[in-house]
C-alpha positions in Angstrom: 49.1 17.9 25.5 52.9 17.8 25.8 52.7 15.3 28.7 50.4 13.1 26.7 52.9 13.1 23.8 55.7 12.2 26.2 53.7 9.3 27.6 53.0 8.1 24.1 56.7 8.2 23.1 57.6 6.3 26.3 54.9 3.7 25.7 56.1 3.1 22.1 59.9 2.9 22.8 61.2 -0.1 24.8 64.5 1.7 25.3 62.7 4.7 26.9 60.5 2.4 29.0 63.4 0.4 30.5 65.6 3.4 30.6 62.9 5.1 32.8 63.2 2.1 35.2 67.0 2.5 35.5 66.7 6.3 35.8 64.0 6.2 38.5 66.0 3.7 40.6 69.2 5.7 40.1 67.5 8.9 41.2 66.0 7.1 44.3 69.4 5.7 45.1 71.1 9.0 44.8 68.5 10.7 46.9 68.7 8.0 49.6 72.5 8.3 49.8 72.3 12.1 50.0 69.8 12.0 52.8 71.8 9.3 54.7 74.8 11.7 54.7 72.4 14.4 56.1 71.7 12.0 58.9 68.2 11.0 57.7 67.5 7.4 58.4 65.2 4.7 56.8 64.5 6.8 53.7 65.8 4.4 51.1 62.7 2.1 51.1 60.1 4.8 50.5 62.3 6.4 47.7 62.8 3.0 46.0 59.0 2.3 46.2 58.3 5.7 44.7 60.7 4.9 41.9 58.9 1.6 41.3 55.5 3.5 41.3 56.8 6.0 38.8 58.1 3.3 36.6 54.9 1.2 36.5 52.8 4.3 36.0 54.6 5.5 32.9 56.4 2.4 31.6 54.3 -0.6 32.5 54.8 -4.0 34.2 58.0 -5.1 32.5 60.1 -2.0 33.4 58.5 -2.0 36.9 59.8 -5.6 37.5 63.2 -4.4 36.5 62.8 -1.5 38.9 61.9 -3.9 41.7 65.0 -6.0 41.1 67.3 -3.0 40.8 65.7 -1.4 44.0 66.2 -4.7 45.9 69.8 -5.0 44.9 70.6 -1.3 45.6 68.9 -1.5 49.0 70.8 -4.6 49.9 74.1 -3.3 48.6 74.0 0.2 50.1 71.7 0.1 53.1 71.6 -3.5 54.6 74.5 -4.6 56.9 77.0 -5.6 55.9 76.9 -2.7 53.3 78.6 -2.8 49.9 77.8 -6.5 49.6 74.8 -8.4 48.3 75.0 -10.8 51.3 71.7 -11.0 53.3 71.8 -12.3 56.9 69.0 -14.3 58.3 67.9 -11.3 60.4 67.7 -9.1 57.3 65.8 -11.6 55.3 62.3 -10.7 56.6 63.0 -7.0 55.8 64.1 -7.9 52.3 61.1 -10.2 51.6 58.7 -7.6 53.0 60.2 -5.0 50.8 59.9 -7.2 47.7 56.3 -8.2 48.5 55.3 -4.6 49.2 57.0 -3.4 46.0 55.2 -6.2 44.0 51.8 -5.3 45.6 52.4 -1.6 44.9 53.5 -2.4 41.4 50.3 -4.5 40.7 48.1 -1.9 42.3 49.7 0.9 40.4 49.4 -1.1 37.1 45.7 -1.8 37.7 45.1 1.8 38.6 47.0 3.0 35.6 45.1 0.7 33.3 41.7 1.8 34.7 42.7 5.4 34.4 43.7 4.8 30.8 40.5 3.0 30.1 38.6 5.9 31.6 40.6 8.4 29.6 39.9 6.4 26.4 36.2 6.1 27.2 36.1 9.9 27.9 37.8 10.6 24.6 35.5 8.2 22.7 32.5 9.8 24.4 33.8 13.3 23.5 34.2 12.1 19.9 30.7 10.5 19.8 29.2 13.6 21.4 30.9 15.8 18.8 29.6 13.5 16.0 26.1 13.4 17.5 26.2 17.2 17.9 27.3 17.6 14.3 24.6 15.2 13.1 22.0 17.0 15.2 23.1 20.3 13.6 22.8 18.9 10.1 19.4 17.4 10.9 18.3 20.8 12.1 19.2 22.3 8.8 16.4 20.4 7.0 12.8 21.4 7.2 11.6 17.8 7.2 10.4 16.8 10.7 12.8 14.3 12.2 12.7 12.9 15.7 14.2 9.9 17.5 12.5 7.7 20.2 13.7 4.8 22.2 12.0 1.4 22.2 9.7 2.6 25.0 8.4 5.3 22.6 10.1 8.1 24.6 11.3 11.0 22.4 15.1 11.5 22.7 15.7 13.9 19.8 13.5 16.5 18.2 14.8 18.6 15.3 13.8 22.1 14.1 11.6 20.7 11.3 9.5 18.8 13.8 9.1 21.9 15.9 8.0 23.9 12.8 5.4 21.3 11.8 4.0 20.2 15.1 4.5 23.3 17.2 6.3 21.8 20.2 9.9 22.9 21.1 12.5 20.2 21.7 12.4 20.9 25.4 8.6 20.3 25.4 8.8 17.2 23.2 11.9 15.3 24.5 11.1 12.9 27.3 7.5 12.4 26.3 5.9 9.4 24.6 5.3 10.2 20.9 1.9 8.5 20.8 0.8 10.6 23.8 2.2 13.8 22.3 1.2 13.4 18.6 -1.9 11.1 19.0 -0.9 9.2 15.9 -3.5 7.4 13.8 -2.0 4.3 12.0 -3.3 2.8 8.8 -2.8 -0.7 10.2 -2.5 -2.1 13.8 0.6 -0.8 15.5 1.8 -4.3 16.4 1.9 -5.2 12.7 4.0 -2.1 12.0 6.4 -2.9 14.8 6.7 -6.5 13.6 7.6 -5.3 10.1 10.1 -2.8 11.6 11.8 -5.4 13.7 11.9 -7.8 10.7 13.2 -5.3 8.0 14.7 -2.4 10.1 12.4 0.0 8.3 8.8 1.0 7.7 7.0 3.5 5.4 3.4 4.7 5.3 1.0 7.5 5.7 0.0 8.6 9.3 -2.3 11.2 10.8 -0.8 13.2 13.6 -2.2 16.0 15.8 -0.3 19.3 16.2 0.1 21.4 19.3 -2.9 23.6 18.2 -5.1 20.5 17.9 -5.3 20.4 14.1 -4.5 17.2 12.2 -1.8 16.7 9.5 -1.2 13.8 7.2 2.4 12.9 6.8 4.4 10.4 4.7 6.4 8.7 7.5 9.7 6.7 7.2 11.0 4.7 10.2 14.5 3.4 10.6 15.5 1.0 13.4 18.9 1.4 15.1 20.5 -1.6 16.7 23.5 -1.8 19.1 26.7 -3.9 18.7 24.7 -6.9 20.0 22.0 -6.4 17.4 19.5 -5.3 20.0 17.0 -2.6 18.9 17.7 0.6 20.8 16.1 3.5 18.9 13.8 4.5 16.0 14.5 7.4 13.8 11.3 8.8 12.2 11.3 11.2 9.3 8.0 12.9 8.3 6.9 14.7 5.1 3.8 16.9 5.3 1.4 15.7 2.6 -1.8 17.2 4.0 -2.3 19.6 1.1 -1.6 16.9 -1.5 -4.1 14.5 0.2 -6.7 17.3 0.3 -6.2 17.8 -3.5 -6.4 14.1 -4.1 -9.7 13.9 -2.2 -11.0 16.8 -4.1 -10.0 15.3 -7.4 -11.6 12.0 -6.3 -14.8 13.8 -5.4 -14.8 15.7 -8.7 -14.2 12.4 -10.6 -17.2 10.9 -8.8 -19.3 13.9 -9.7 -18.1 13.7 -13.3 -18.9 10.0 -13.5 -22.4 10.7 -12.1 -22.9 13.6 -14.5 -21.7 11.5 -17.4 -24.1 8.7 -16.5 -26.9 11.3 -16.3 -25.9 12.9 -19.6 -25.7 9.5 -21.2 -29.2 8.7 -20.0 -30.5 12.1 -21.2 -28.8 11.6 -24.6 -30.5 8.2 -25.0 -33.8 9.7 -24.1 -33.2 12.6 -26.5 -32.3 10.1 -29.3 -35.4 8.1 -28.6 -37.5 11.2 -28.6 -35.9 12.5 -31.8 -36.4 9.1 -33.4 -40.0 9.0 -32.3 -40.8 12.5 -33.4 -39.0 12.1 -36.7 -40.9 8.8 -37.3 -44.2 10.3 -36.4 -43.6 13.4 -38.6 -43.3 11.3 -41.7 -47.1 10.6 -42.1 -48.4 14.2 -41.8 -45.5 15.4 -44.0 -46.4 12.9 -46.7 -50.0 14.0 -46.5 -48.9 17.7 -46.8 -46.7 17.0 -49.8 -49.3 14.7 -51.5 -52.2 17.1 -51.1 -50.1 20.0 -52.2 -49.2 18.1 -55.4 -52.9 17.4 -56.0 -53.8 21.0 -55.4 -51.0 22.1 -57.8 -52.3 19.8 -60.6 -55.9 20.8 -60.2 -55.5 24.5 -59.5 -52.4 25.5 -61.4 -54.4 26.6 -64.4 -56.9 28.5 -62.3 -54.7 30.4 -59.8 -52.3 33.2 -60.7 -48.5 32.8 -60.9 -47.9 34.0 -57.3 -50.2 31.2 -55.9 -48.4 28.6 -58.1 -45.1 29.9 -56.6 -46.6 29.5 -53.1 -47.5 25.9 -53.8 -44.0 25.2 -55.2 -42.5 26.7 -52.0 -44.7 24.4 -49.9 -43.5 21.3 -51.9 -39.9 22.4 -51.7 -40.2 22.9 -47.9 -41.8 19.6 -47.5 -39.0 17.9 -49.5 -36.4 19.6 -47.4 -38.2 18.7 -44.2 -38.3 15.1 -45.4 -34.6 15.1 -46.0 -34.1 16.6 -42.6 -36.2 13.9 -41.0 -34.3 11.2 -42.9 -31.0 12.7 -41.6 -32.2 12.9 -38.1 -33.3 9.2 -38.2 -29.9 8.2 -39.6 -28.2 10.3 -36.9 -30.3 8.7 -34.2 -29.8 5.2 -35.5 -26.0 5.7 -35.5 -26.0 6.4 -31.8 -27.9 3.2 -31.0 -26.6 0.8 -33.6 -23.9 -1.7 -32.6 -20.7 -1.4 -34.6 -19.7 -4.5 -36.6 -16.0 -4.1 -36.8 -13.9 -5.8 -39.4 -10.6 -5.1 -41.1 -10.8 -3.7 -44.6 -8.9 -1.5 -47.0 -10.0 2.1 -47.2 -9.4 2.3 -51.0 -12.4 0.0 -51.5 -14.7 2.1 -49.4 -13.5 5.3 -51.1 -14.4 3.8 -54.5 -17.9 2.8 -53.2 -18.4 6.3 -51.8 -17.3 7.9 -55.1 -19.7 5.8 -57.1 -22.5 7.1 -54.9 -21.6 10.8 -54.9 -20.6 11.1 -58.6 -24.3 10.9 -59.6 -24.6 14.5 -58.7 -21.5 15.7 -60.5 -22.6 15.4 -64.1 -21.4 18.3 -66.1 -18.8 19.2 -63.4 -15.1 19.5 -64.0 -13.6 17.7 -61.0 -10.0 16.5 -60.7 -9.9 13.6 -58.3 -6.7 12.6 -56.5 -6.7 9.4 -54.4 -3.5 8.6 -52.5 -2.4 5.3 -50.9 -4.7 4.5 -48.1 -4.1 2.1 -45.2 -6.2 -0.7 -43.8 -8.9 0.2 -41.4 -10.5 -1.7 -38.5 -14.1 -0.7 -37.9 -17.7 -0.8 -39.1 -17.6 -0.8 -42.9 -21.0 0.7 -43.5 -20.5 3.5 -40.9 -17.1 4.4 -42.4 -18.6 4.4 -45.9 -21.2 7.0 -44.6 -18.3 9.1 -43.2 -16.6 9.2 -46.6 -19.9 9.9 -48.4 -20.6 12.9 -46.2 -17.1 14.3 -46.5 -17.0 13.8 -50.3 -20.5 15.3 -50.7 -19.3 18.3 -48.7 -16.3 18.7 -50.9 -18.4 18.4 -54.1 -20.9 20.9 -52.8 -18.5 23.6 -51.7 -16.4 23.4 -54.9 -19.5 24.1 -57.0 -18.4 27.7 -57.6 -15.0 26.6 -59.0 -14.5 26.1 -62.7 -11.9 23.4 -61.9 -12.7 21.6 -58.7 -9.9 19.7 -57.0 -10.6 17.0 -54.4 -8.0 14.8 -52.7 -8.4 11.8 -50.5 -5.2 10.7 -48.7 -3.5 9.6 -45.5 -1.1 11.5 -43.2 1.4 10.5 -40.6 0.0 10.3 -37.1 1.6 8.9 -33.9 2.5 5.2 -33.8 -0.9 4.0 -32.6 -3.3 5.9 -34.9 -3.9 6.4 -38.6 -5.1 9.7 -40.2 -7.3 10.1 -43.3 -8.1 13.5 -44.9 -10.4 14.9 -47.6 -9.1 18.2 -49.1 -10.8 20.5 -51.6 -10.2 23.9 -53.2 -13.7 25.2 -52.5 -15.0 28.2 -50.7 -13.4 27.2 -47.4 -14.4 28.8 -44.0 -13.2 31.1 -41.3 -11.3 29.2 -38.6 -12.9 31.2 -35.8 -16.1 29.3 -36.5 -14.4 25.9 -36.6 -16.0 24.8 -33.3 -19.5 25.0 -34.9 -18.7 22.7 -37.9 -19.6 19.4 -36.2 -22.7 20.5 -34.3 -26.2 19.4 -35.2 -28.0 21.9 -37.5 -24.9 24.2 -37.5 -24.2 25.9 -40.9 -21.6 28.4 -41.9 -23.4 29.4 -45.2 -26.9 30.5 -46.0 -29.3 27.8 -47.2 -29.9 29.6 -50.5 -26.1 29.4 -51.2 -25.5 25.7 -50.4 -28.1 23.1 -49.6 -27.9 20.8 -46.6 -29.5 20.0 -43.3 -26.4 20.6 -41.0 -26.4 17.0 -39.8 -23.8 15.5 -42.1 -20.6 16.5 -40.2 -22.3 15.8 -36.8 -22.9 12.3 -38.2 -19.2 12.0 -39.2 -18.1 13.0 -35.7 -20.4 10.6 -34.0 -19.2 7.7 -36.1 -15.5 8.5 -35.6 -16.0 8.9 -31.9 -17.6 5.5 -31.7 -14.4 4.2 -33.3 -12.2 5.8 -30.6 -10.9 8.5 -33.0 -11.4 12.2 -33.5 -12.4 14.7 -36.2 -11.0 18.1 -37.0 -10.9 20.6 -39.9 -8.7 23.3 -41.3 -9.8 26.0 -43.7 -9.2 29.4 -45.2 -12.0 31.6 -46.6 -12.1 31.2 -50.4 -9.0 28.9 -50.4 -10.5 25.5 -49.6 -10.8 23.2 -46.6 -9.4 20.0 -45.3 -11.3 17.6 -43.1 -9.4 15.0 -41.0 -10.4 11.9 -39.1 -8.2 9.6 -37.1 -8.7 6.1 -35.6 -6.7 3.5 -33.8 -4.4 1.6 -36.1 -5.2 -2.1 -36.7 -3.0 -4.4 -34.7 0.0 -5.6 -36.6 -0.3 -3.0 -39.4 2.8 -1.3 -40.8 2.3 2.3 -41.7 2.6 3.1 -45.4 2.6 6.8 -46.3 
């Protein structure tokens, strides 16, 4: 390390470089003179050549030329007859020329050798740095659990990280040197030549691949390829990063299968519902005639025999007429419920206040003698089937009137509430008998009742009709209630386009 620093200092300082030339020649001269005194002959030329070699090796061509000149002068002055002069005889000229030529050749050879050695040292240092960087990069790549490997343009694997070993089951020694297609048996989503063309064009590619592990099982991976090019922009290697998505793909396939089954079941249920609606309509329609006959003949029997039979028999006939009437109402409700499912909606834009007034005029006929406080808030515009929505409000208001019958002061409110930006909400609130929230799921079912028939009349179809109409408008229905503290029924629907909310 110290020697390298000295060489670096000499190379950077012109004084040291040329000083080395003078020093080398001086040492060679002193050594030659000393050896001459010790009766050693012809040692000056080798020592001067050695001085030139040392100079060119450590200081370069410029100082070496200076060393050649100084060596030639010193050799001529001290060792060529006549000594102590720079005069060269014709006989000594060949010797002097040969010395200079040999020194020049030696200088050139040493310079080339030194340059080659320096290049080799620099290449070795660069290689060591690159190896260290690659080793560090490889160590970092081994820290990730993502499978990463590198292959050359002949598809031969040159690097295989720990994540690849964990996923695929081959060690780096088993994988490196083998063709990746042969090892992993990759299945591509498109032809390989198209993938390679895209990789060469964009330097990257992404997609899903199927690969085979060492144990023979297949995995699905999300694969990312990156192309590496050399300084001449020639493709030299491909880095491939994989992410195991086998479990995710399995879940997606399961979900897709379930969706297909759900769609099939939905179609089957829709078909069954249509059949049931047609059946209900047909049965309800066919029941009308015998029911009318039953009610008519019972009335005739009551008129003719009421004075003959006892009070209990008259009560029986009254019960038959009442049951026939209730059955008639039930059939009418079933027919209406069935028609709603099959009728086409005629959607228009209208104001809810008008529909509320129409519904109130219809239900108020049954409120004579009742003390009811009505509260009607500001209602928004609605986009839907006018007649269907009128039926919704009639059913909800009728319910509120019916279940506040036990109150000396009934309070019924119709208003709107804040929904999200795309829907409007309307509610009907009363202070009636309410209901237990644990039974809220039964409210909107056909024939579902939370009170006894002798307490409150009804067929149990009204709220089911409300739900069906609102669902056909893309909305939803729900209710909140407390036993003996009233109930609130809500329905929502998509807001008409361009409407500003007014609460």
